[in-house]
N, C-alpha and C positions, 0 to 999 in steps of 0.2 A: 647688336653693336654698333661702334660708332660712339657720337659725342651725345652729352645727355643733354636733353631740351633744357633751353634757360626759359627765360621768364614770360619772351612770345610765347614760344614753344607752349610751355605748359598751359598759358590762353587758349588757345588752340586747340589741346584737350579738354579741357573742362568744357569747351562752347560743344565738340564733338561728342561727348560723353552723353552730353544733356540732350543734344537734340536727337540724337538717335542710339540702339543698340551694338556694338560692336559687329562690323560686316564679316561676313565669310561667304564665300564664293564656292559653290557647291561645283564638283567636277562633273564632267559629264555621264553619263547613263552605265553603267554595265557594258563589259565587252568579254570579246574570248580571256581567257588567263583569268578571270575574276574568285575562278576555283581555284587558284592555285596561290599558295604564298608569296606574299608580295612583298614587295621593296619601295617601304618610302624617301621618297629625296626630300630632305629637308632643308630648307633655303633660307637662315635669317636675314630681314632686309633693314636697313636703316638708309634712308632717303638715296637709295642705288638702285631706281627704276631703271637708267641708262644700261649699269651691270644687267639685271636683269633683264633687259631686253638684247642688249648683246652678245651674253653666253648663254642662259638656260632657253633665253627665245628660240634662238638662231642654232640649238640643238636640234629644236623637232620634237616630234616624239620618242620618249625614251622609252617604248617599249608597252607590250602589251599585261608587264607582270610589275609594271613601277607605276607609282603614285606621287604625282608633287606637292609638297604642303608648303606655301612660301608665307612666313611669320613676319610682320611687318611689327617691329618698334616703329611707332608712329614719332613722326617729323614732324611733317607738315600735312593739310590736309587734301593739297595738291598733290602729294605724293603718295598719299592712302589711297587716291583716286587714279592718281596714274598705275601701282602696282594692282588695282581692284580690275580694269582694265587688262592687262595685262594678262591676269590669271581667267578672267570671262574669256578673252579672247586664243587662250593657249590650251583651257580645261586643268589649270592648276586648281589646289583646296588653298585660299588664303585664311588665315587665324591672324586678325588683324589686336593687336594690345594695344590698347587708354594711353598708353607712353610710352617711354623709352626706357623697356626693364632687362635689359644688358642679353648678353649670348646665353647664357647655362639658362636662366627662364624662359626664353624664348627657345631653345633648343628644344627644351622639355616640353614645351605646349603643342610644337610641331611633332614632334613623337609620340605624344599621345593623341593627337589628331590625326596622323598618322594609323596610330592603332584601331583610331575607331572605324576606320577605311577597310581595314583588314590588313595591315603590314607586320608583318613579324618580323621584322630584319629593315636596319636604317640607315643610309647614307647620309652625310650633314656635309651640306655642301656650301662652300659660301661662293656669293654673288660675284666674286672676281673670279670664279674658277668654274671650267667644263669638263665634261665626261663623255664619252659617246656611247651610245647605248649595249655597244658590244662590252666594254668596261662595264658597265650598270651591269649586266647579264653576268659576267663572271663576276664581279664580286660577291652578287647577291647568291650565287650557287655555293661561292666559297668559305659563304657566314653560315647557308643553312646547311652543311654539312660537318661545319666549327660554328658552334654557333659558342661558343667560350672565347673565341678571339674576339682580339679591336684589326681591324682590316683599314688598311692602306693602301694608295697603288701609285708607283713612283709619280712627284708630279715635277713637268718642267712649265718654263714659260715659255711664250711666244716663239720666242726664238732657239729653241728646243732644248736649252740646258735645262740636265739636272738645277732642280732648288729645294727638295726634299726626298732622299732616300732612307728616313730615317733620321731619329735626332735622339741627344743624350742628356740628361740633367743630372749635373754636380750633386753626390748626398753629402759633400764635406762643405761647398758651398752656394750651391746653387747656380752655379753656370749653366748655359744651355746652350751647346752648338750637335752640327753633324760629325760623325765621324770622324776623326783625321783632322777637325778643325783646330784653327790656333785656339781658338776660343773655348774650346771644350777642358772640361774641368780638368786637372792632373791626376784626382784623385775618385774614390769608388764614381761607377755612373751608373744610369739607371737610364732605360730606353721606355723615350714615348712616339705618339703619331699626334700627326699635325692635326687639327681640325678641318683645316682646308677643305680636303674629303676624306672621311670617317668613317668607317661601318662599324655598325654593332649591335647585337642580336637584343631582343624583345628580351632572352632568357639571361643576357646581360644588365640590359637598364634593370629589370627587375633585381638582380642581385647588387647590383651598384647602388639604385636609386637616379639614377640620371645623369645630368652634368650638375654639379657643382654652383651655388646658385649664388654666393656671395664675393664671385671675382668681379663680375659684370663686361669686363672686356679681360682678356689673354690671359692664358694661364687654364684656362677650365679644360681644354686639351691633355695636360702636363698631370693634373688632377687625376680625370679620368682614366688615363693610363698609367698613373702607380696604382688607384684603386682596384682596376683589372688584374696587378701581375700579382695585389696581395689578397684577393678573393681567388687566387686558383685560373685566372686566364693568361692569355697569353695576347703578344703584342705582332704582328702578323705585313711586310711592308712587299707588296707584289710588284716586283722590278720590271716584269713581264704585261702588267696595265699602266695605259699612262694615263693620266690626268695635267688639263692646262692651267696654269695658277699665274697669273700676273701680279703677283704679291703686290699689295699696297693699293687695289681698286678701293676699297674703301677708308685705307688710314694710312696712307704711303707708309710701306714699309723696304723698301729697294735699300741695301746694302748699301753704303756709303752716302747717303743724300739724307738729308735731313727728313727729319719725319713727327709726326702729328703729337700736340703735348700730352696729350690721352695716351700715344704709344708707351712714350718716356713715364707717366705716372702710372700707368695699371700696369708697364710691366715692374715698376720699381715695386711698387703697390703688393703686388701678386705673389711674384717668388719668397716675399716675408707670409703674406697669406696663407701660401702652398707650404711653410714650414711652419708653421702655426695650427695647420689641420693635420699635418699627416706626419711630423716626425718628432722622433724623440725630445726628448726636453735638451738634452746634452748637445743635439744638431743644430737643434733652432735656436741655440745661443750662438752655436757656432757660427750660423746663418746670420746672425745679427751683428757680429763682430766683422765679419769679412762683406757686409753691405755698403761704405763708403766705397769703396775697392773697385765691385760689381757694379755700383749703381753707375759709376764713373764708365765703367766699359758699356753697358747701356746707351750712356749717353754718349758714345763716340762711335756708336754702331750708324750717326747719322753725320758723321765725320766732325773734323775740328773747323772749318770754316762760318757753319751753323751761329758756333759760337760770337763772332766776330759781327752777325747780323741781329742778333735780337737775344736778351738772357732769358726769355721765354721758356727753351729747352732746358737749363739748370734750374732755373726754378720750379718747374714741372718734375723735373727728377728729384730733388727736394723735397718737396713734399709728397711725390709719391711712397718715397721711401722712410718719410718720418710717419707717415699714415701706415705703412707698416708694420713700422718698427712699433708702431702704437697697438697693434691688431696683436702681434707676436708675444709684447711684453706683457699684454692681459691675458692671454692664452695659459701663459707661465704661470699667471699669478693662480689663475680658477680651471685649468686647467683637472681633468683626472691621471690615474696612473697609464693607462693607455688610450693614445690621439683616435680620432676618431674616426670611422672609414664612407658613413653615408652620404650621401648626394649633396641631398636641401639639407641647409642648419638653416638658423636665423639669419637675418643677414645682418653683417657688420656695416661698418659706416663707410659708406664711396668719399 
């Protein structure tokens, strides 16, 4: 997740790859509960070792039936070393990728490693989120009992205010919003679960092919939820279970405050990538027609004052919208009669 490496970071990737193999920190040896079905907590990191220390490390041991896998999308050599130290100190498995490959690729790599460690269900957790061992145990039990369900707890911020208890995507226009939110689409909608804390079983990973890998950042959770429903699965929000997520620890996502250029670019782009991947031709065309209005609404999530300070948010929205339109138009030209439903696909330009 996070920014794509610039030229300086790319040079560091090359040097690191040439100097040594990708590091992997092994977890501590077998302990009680290793013969029981285990839950893998998969955390994707990009330049966020401070958040890992403040959230994942501060939570302490997460239980005998839990294995933690941290996937580090390379930002700097120093950050990789800091994450490695945390992993060694807390018994986490570290999978280091040689560059920043985005959320979907990293999540799939983490799930694959967790399966090697014996895990049969997985909790994808943001580095700026935290969850207690008791909540993880309940989510693990629920997933084992209902493996075709994607599960999420209710998510609150550090003040205790609920920030997620389910969300929808409008099938007519691609607007996303919580039930009852003014931003919610007025047409038919479909539910989706946030990837900030999302539990998926190995059965559903196999059925769906994991996360789609051509989004890079944002909308992977909407896509996975859509494909889960299409494959006969269900989406469950456990409102009795709570995780804490101070949104924007990695990308600046608080409503009403200016957000990162990446937030604007990839939310605008990936709305149309989602349509191109999953929707019939007529709906894709409808989403394209409504793109100017919906992209403007995405920009206004950061407030109007940001436009007085810099043109960069507007430029990021324009760039993402044009990139997404290009993907959608290309899909309309070459797509077969039925849209694809698999997870991994040949990457589209970022």
